[in-house]
C-alpha positions in Angstrom: -0.1 0.0 0.2 3.0 2.4 0.9 4.4 1.9 -2.6 1.1 2.3 -4.3 0.6 5.8 -2.3 4.1 6.9 -3.3 3.2 6.2 -7.0 0.4 8.1 -6.7 1.9 11.0 -5.1 4.6 11.0 -7.6 2.0 10.7 -10.5 0.2 13.6 -9.0 3.3 15.7 -8.7 4.4 15.2 -12.2 0.7 16.3 -13.4 1.0 19.5 -11.4 4.5 19.9 -13.0 3.2 19.5 -16.3 0.2 21.8 -15.7 2.7 24.4 -14.4 4.8 24.3 -17.3 2.3 25.0 -19.8 1.0 28.0 -17.9 2.7 31.3 -18.2 5.0 31.7 -15.0 5.1 35.0 -13.6 8.1 36.1 -11.2 8.1 39.4 -9.7 8.8 42.5 -12.1 9.8 46.1 -11.5 6.0 46.8 -12.1 4.4 44.0 -10.2 1.5 45.3 -7.8 2.5 49.1 -9.3 0.1 51.6 -10.9 0.4 52.6 -14.4 -1.8 55.4 -16.1 -1.7 55.8 -19.5 -2.5 58.8 -21.3 -3.9 58.0 -24.8 -6.3 55.0 -25.6 -4.9 54.6 -29.2 -3.3 51.4 -30.7 -0.2 52.0 -29.2 -1.3 52.8 -25.7 -3.8 49.5 -26.0 -0.8 47.4 -27.2 1.3 48.4 -24.1 -1.4 47.8 -21.7 -2.2 44.3 -23.1 1.5 43.0 -23.5 2.6 44.3 -19.9 -0.9 42.7 -18.5 -0.2 39.4 -20.5 3.8 39.8 -18.9 2.5 40.7 -15.3 -1.0 40.6 -14.4 -0.3 42.2 -10.9 0.1 45.5 -12.4 -2.9 47.9 -12.1 -3.2 50.0 -15.4 -5.5 52.9 -15.9 -6.0 54.1 -19.7 -7.4 57.7 -20.1 -8.8 58.6 -23.7 -10.4 62.0 -24.5 -12.0 61.1 -27.8 -15.7 59.8 -27.2 -16.9 58.7 -30.6 -16.0 57.5 -34.2 -14.8 60.3 -36.9 -17.0 60.3 -39.9 -13.9 60.6 -42.1 -11.2 58.3 -39.9 -8.4 57.4 -42.0 -7.2 53.9 -42.6 -4.1 52.2 -41.3 -2.3 49.8 -43.0 -1.5 46.6 -41.0 2.1 45.8 -42.5 4.4 42.9 -41.5 6.2 44.6 -38.9 2.8 45.6 -37.2 1.2 42.2 -37.6 4.4 41.0 -35.9 4.3 43.1 -32.9 0.2 42.3 -32.5 1.1 38.9 -32.5 2.9 39.3 -29.2 -0.4 38.8 -27.6 -2.5 35.8 -28.6 -5.7 36.3 -30.4 -4.9 40.3 -30.6 -4.0 40.6 -34.3 -6.9 38.4 -35.3 -9.5 40.8 -33.1 -7.7 43.8 -34.3 -8.1 43.3 -38.2 -11.5 41.6 -38.0 -12.9 44.7 -39.6 -10.8 45.4 -42.3 -10.5 45.7 -46.3 -7.6 44.4 -48.3 -5.3 46.7 -50.4 -4.9 44.2 -53.3 -1.7 45.6 -54.5 0.1 45.4 -51.4 -1.6 42.4 -50.0 -2.0 43.7 -46.6 -5.3 44.2 -44.4 -6.3 48.2 -44.1 -8.3 49.1 -40.8 -10.0 52.4 -40.2 -8.3 53.9 -37.1 -11.8 54.2 -34.9 -12.4 50.4 -35.8 -8.9 49.4 -34.8 -8.8 51.1 -31.4 -12.5 49.8 -30.7 -11.4 46.2 -31.4 -8.1 46.7 -29.6 -9.8 48.2 -26.4 -12.7 45.4 -26.6 -9.8 42.8 -26.5 -8.1 44.7 -23.9 -11.1 44.7 -21.6 -12.2 41.1 -22.2 -9.0 39.6 -21.6 -7.4 41.9 -18.9 -10.4 43.4 -17.6 -9.4 42.6 -13.9 -6.4 44.8 -14.0 -6.9 47.3 -16.7 -9.7 50.1 -16.6 -10.1 52.3 -19.8 -12.3 55.9 -19.3 -13.2 57.5 -22.6 -14.2 61.3 -22.6 -11.1 62.2 -19.9 -7.6 63.7 -20.4 -4.9 64.7 -18.4 -4.9 68.4 -17.5 -2.2 68.7 -14.9 0.8 66.6 -14.0 2.8 66.9 -10.7 6.1 64.9 -11.4 7.5 64.9 -8.0 4.3 63.9 -6.4 3.7 61.6 -9.3 0.1 62.2 -9.6 -2.0 63.6 -12.4 -5.3 65.7 -12.7 -8.0 64.9 -15.2 -10.3 67.0 -17.2 -13.0 65.6 -14.8 -11.3 66.9 -11.7 -10.0 63.4 -10.5 -6.7 63.1 -9.2 -4.9 60.1 -10.0 -1.5 58.8 -8.4 1.0 56.6 -10.4 4.2 54.6 -10.2 4.5 55.1 -14.0 2.9 57.4 -16.5 2.9 56.6 -20.2 2.4 59.5 -22.6 0.8 58.0 -25.5 -1.2 61.1 -26.3 0.4 61.6 -29.9 2.7 64.2 -31.8 1.1 67.0 -29.7 1.7 65.4 -26.3 0.8 67.6 -23.7 2.9 65.6 -21.2 6.0 65.8 -23.7 5.6 69.6 -23.6 5.3 69.6 -19.6 8.6 67.8 -19.8 10.4 69.9 -22.3 9.2 73.0 -20.4 10.5 71.6 -17.0 13.9 70.4 -18.4 14.8 71.8 -21.8 18.2 70.6 -21.5 17.3 67.2 -21.0 14.5 67.0 -23.4 15.6 68.4 -27.0 12.9 68.2 -29.3 13.4 68.6 -33.2 10.6 69.3 -35.6 10.2 69.0 -39.2 6.6 70.3 -40.4 6.3 69.2 -44.3 4.6 71.9 -46.5 1.7 69.8 -46.8 -1.9 69.5 -45.5 -4.1 66.5 -45.5 -7.7 65.5 -44.8 -9.2 62.0 -45.1 -12.8 61.7 -47.0 -15.1 58.8 -46.5 -16.8 57.4 -49.7 -19.7 55.0 -49.9 -19.5 51.7 -52.0 -18.7 52.9 -55.7 -19.9 51.3 -59.0 -16.7 52.2 -61.0 -13.8 51.8 -58.5 -12.3 48.4 -57.6 -13.1 46.8 -54.2 -9.3 46.8 -53.2 -8.3 50.3 -54.8 -5.0 51.7 -53.9 -5.5 54.2 -57.1 -3.6 57.6 -56.9 -5.4 60.8 -57.2 -4.0 63.7 -59.3 -5.5 67.2 -59.7 -4.3 70.7 -60.0 -6.0 71.7 -56.7 -3.9 69.1 -54.5 -0.4 67.9 -54.4 -1.5 64.1 -54.6 -3.7 61.9 -52.8 -4.5 58.1 -52.6 -7.7 55.5 -52.9 -7.9 53.4 -50.0 -10.6 50.3 -49.4 -12.6 50.7 -46.3 -14.5 47.9 -44.5 -17.1 46.6 -44.9 -17.6 48.6 -48.0 -16.8 51.8 -49.5 -13.3 53.8 -49.7 -11.2 56.3 -48.1 -9.7 59.1 -49.8 -6.4 60.8 -48.4 -5.9 64.3 -50.1 -2.7 66.0 -49.7 -2.1 70.1 -50.4 0.5 72.5 -50.1 0.6 75.9 -48.3 0.1 77.8 -51.7 -2.8 75.4 -52.4 -4.8 76.5 -49.0 -4.5 75.7 -45.4 -7.9 74.1 -44.2 -9.2 73.2 -47.4 -7.4 73.6 -50.8 -7.6 76.7 -52.7 -10.8 77.0 -54.5 -12.8 74.2 -52.9 -15.3 76.5 -50.8 -18.4 74.2 -50.9 -19.5 70.7 -50.8 -20.1 71.1 -54.6 -16.6 72.4 -55.2 -15.4 69.4 -53.4 -17.7 67.3 -55.3 -16.3 68.5 -58.7 -12.7 68.0 -57.8 -13.0 64.5 -56.3 -14.8 63.5 -59.6 -12.4 65.2 -61.5 -9.1 63.5 -59.8 -10.8 60.0 -59.9 -10.3 59.9 -63.6 -7.7 58.9 -65.4 -7.8 61.2 -68.4 -5.5 64.2 -68.5 -3.3 63.6 -65.5 0.2 64.6 -65.3 2.8 62.0 -65.9 3.6 59.3 -63.3 7.0 60.0 -61.5 9.3 57.3 -62.4 11.3 57.2 -59.4 8.2 56.6 -57.2 6.9 53.9 -59.3 10.4 52.2 -59.1 10.2 52.5 -55.4 6.7 51.2 -55.5 5.1 54.2 -54.5 2.7 54.5 -57.7 0.8 51.1 -57.6 -3.0 51.7 -58.4 -5.9 50.4 -60.3 -6.3 49.6 -64.2 -6.9 53.1 -66.3 -10.4 54.2 -66.5 -11.5 57.9 -67.6 -15.1 57.8 -67.1 -15.9 56.7 -63.6 -19.0 57.8 -61.7 -18.6 59.1 -58.1 -21.0 58.5 -55.3 -21.1 60.6 -52.3 -22.0 60.6 -48.6 -23.1 64.1 -47.8 -22.5 64.1 -44.1 -18.9 63.1 -44.7 -18.5 66.1 -47.4 -20.1 68.4 -44.6 -17.4 66.9 -42.0 -14.6 67.1 -44.4 -15.1 70.9 -45.1 -15.6 72.0 -41.4 -12.6 69.6 -39.9 -9.0 70.9 -39.4 -6.7 69.7 -41.6 -3.9 67.8 -40.4 -0.1 68.3 -40.9 2.8 66.0 -41.9 4.6 66.4 -38.6 8.4 65.0 -38.1 9.5 64.7 -34.3 12.6 63.5 -32.8 13.3 63.6 -29.2 16.9 62.7 -27.4 15.2 60.9 -24.4 12.0 58.7 -23.8 11.9 59.0 -20.1 12.1 61.0 -16.8 13.4 59.8 -13.9 12.0 56.3 -12.8 8.2 57.2 -13.4 7.5 58.5 -16.9 8.0 57.4 -20.5 7.0 58.4 -23.7 5.7 55.8 -26.5 4.4 56.1 -29.9 3.8 59.4 -31.8 4.7 61.2 -28.3 8.1 60.1 -28.9 8.7 59.9 -32.4 6.5 61.2 -35.5 6.7 60.9 -39.4 4.8 60.9 -42.3 2.8 58.1 -43.7 4.9 57.4 -46.9 6.6 54.0 -45.7 3.4 53.3 -43.6 5.6 52.4 -40.5 4.5 55.1 -37.9 2.1 52.7 -35.9 4.6 49.9 -36.5 7.4 51.8 -35.1 5.3 52.9 -31.8 4.5 49.3 -31.4 8.2 48.1 -31.8 9.3 50.7 -29.2 6.8 49.8 -26.8 7.5 46.4 -27.1 11.0 47.5 -26.2 9.9 49.3 -23.1 7.7 46.5 -21.8 10.9 44.2 -22.1 12.8 46.4 -20.0 10.0 46.6 -17.2 9.7 43.1 -16.9 13.4 42.2 -17.1 13.6 40.5 -20.6 16.5 42.7 -21.8 19.7 40.8 -22.1 21.3 43.7 -19.6 20.0 43.1 -16.2 18.3 46.2 -14.7 17.7 46.4 -10.8 15.7 49.9 -10.6 13.1 51.4 -12.8 15.3 54.3 -13.5 17.8 52.0 -14.9 15.0 50.1 -17.2 13.6 53.5 -18.4 16.9 54.6 -19.0 17.8 51.5 -21.2 14.5 51.5 -23.2 15.7 55.1 -24.0 18.9 53.7 -25.3 17.5 50.8 -27.3 14.3 52.8 -28.5 15.7 56.1 -29.9 18.2 54.1 -32.2 15.4 52.2 -34.1 12.7 55.1 -34.1 15.4 57.9 -35.2 16.5 55.6 -37.9 12.7 55.0 -39.2 12.3 59.1 -38.7 15.0 59.7 -41.0 13.9 57.0 -43.6 10.3 58.6 -44.1 12.1 61.6 -45.4 13.3 59.6 -48.3 10.0 61.0 -50.1 11.8 64.0 -50.5 14.3 62.2 -53.0 11.3 61.8 -55.3 10.8 65.3 -55.7 12.6 67.6 -57.9 14.6 66.4 -61.0 18.0 67.1 -59.9 17.4 65.3 -56.7 15.5 62.6 -58.6 18.5 62.3 -61.1 20.9 61.8 -58.0 18.7 59.5 -56.3 18.2 56.9 -58.9 21.6 55.4 -59.1 21.7 55.2 -55.4 18.2 53.4 -55.5 19.1 51.2 -58.2 22.5 49.8 -56.7 20.6 48.9 -53.4 18.1 47.1 -55.5 20.7 45.4 -57.3 22.0 44.2 -54.3 18.8 42.8 -53.0 18.5 45.6 -50.5 15.5 47.6 -52.3 13.9 49.9 -49.7 10.5 48.3 -49.7 12.0 45.0 -49.5 13.9 45.6 -46.4 11.1 47.3 -44.9 8.8 44.2 -44.8 11.5 41.9 -43.6 10.7 41.9 -40.1 14.4 40.5 -39.3 16.1 43.7 -40.3 16.3 46.6 -38.1 15.4 50.2 -39.0 19.0 51.3 -38.1 20.3 48.6 -40.2 17.8 50.0 -43.2 19.1 53.3 -42.5 22.9 52.5 -42.7 22.1 51.1 -46.0 20.4 54.1 -47.5 22.8 56.7 -45.6 24.2 58.3 -49.0 20.6 58.5 -50.1 19.6 60.1 -46.6 22.8 62.5 -47.0 21.2 63.4 -50.4 18.1 64.1 -49.0 19.5 66.2 -46.3 21.4 68.5 -48.3 18.2 69.1 -50.7 16.3 70.1 -47.5 18.8 72.6 -46.5 19.0 73.9 -50.0 15.2 74.8 -49.7 15.1 75.5 -46.0 13.6 79.0 -47.3 10.4 77.2 -48.4 10.0 75.1 -45.4 7.4 76.4 -42.7 9.2 78.5 -40.0 8.4 78.2 -36.4 8.4 81.2 -34.3 12.1 82.1 -33.5 13.2 78.6 -34.2 16.9 77.5 -33.1 18.3 75.4 -36.0 19.1 71.7 -35.7 20.6 69.4 -38.1 20.9 65.7 -37.8 23.8 64.6 -36.3 26.2 61.7 -37.4 25.3 58.9 -35.4 27.8 56.4 -36.5 25.8 55.1 -39.4 26.4 58.3 -41.4 23.1 59.6 -41.1 23.0 63.2 -42.0 19.8 65.2 -42.8 18.9 68.9 -41.8 17.2 71.4 -41.3 15.0 70.6 -38.0 13.3 73.3 -36.1 13.6 73.5 -32.3 10.5 74.1 -30.3 
């Protein structure tokens, strides 16, 4: 009987060990049992909450999001390979995130309305991690006391934190408060492109391919793109320069003007020639040509387009992503870029992944304090994010005949070496810093072109001039405006 009892005990212990080995083993981390406040409930803030909750379920996370409803003309986001890779860090998140999506046929990636993406991700976070995550809409951060580690919200609530995450976008209030507090530590560099943009939602179109990625051309705009929308319809992204107007393109004063411009832009007759360098890079992909398309409009979307404020293509670099042991910047609050390479959100997810690894002790270098972990995050994340911000300005190599002529052999040489820019971007095994190093001569050319045309760039009040410094990879560009 004793032998039987011992055998049964050993069997029970082996079963318990087997079950334990298939369940996540959570050790104590730097944030175990701590309170984390995330300001900004967009994709990057929600990804942070999901990943940190997965790694350490003892963390208490509160997310504040000022938006309360969906925009009629929300823009679409391409969920490329790098973004897919990071969303797959949390089992089931990617599948739910793209549940409401269309497919860009020429790129073979899902395209998600930003509003749909955030709603799907927030539902996932609350369903899977609702015991330790709280999400509040219609509330934002008004005041921050960095010494007392507390914020005051727009509703008058005071919330104490152990870690404050700024995920509140390129115009981050938290980042600005840090810059005002310690301007020598937080050195911002800004570059505003001479480009305004808006998105317009269209219902299902009789003469436009479902997965259209058609370029738009019209004298009133600098360019644009047709994008598919789920479950049906399309989104138009329109870009124009200062000389074409500010909140709306010059000459577009009524919804009827807008209808006429869009109808003309959707046709393929009498358009300017296709930029051969952009086509070589893969930026001119579109539909089969058609010159007599009928366009159907949504009146509410037209009215919203005319009244909403235009966005700006805003590039941001800042040298430090953390403050002491209690504040971190993620996403566009730390780094921002144009949408040319479609890597803005992917870069935000990548740097956020780095932050979580530092917080839970998964980085190779051991950190024993929160300040050491956040310092390590800055060291690792700035290298990759700055590289991607620089790469996004390669757009300027495709503008102007002289720059195009100089850029073409550099682009062809990399393609012949099997290092074409877009090919490397979609390869998730290649760091952004490596891609930037491979294109350092092209980046230098772009920087020189920007410096030559500095007088045509928007100048902020009493700007301090910055140039991108050589960071060891030979990356140079100019001129940035210090805020």
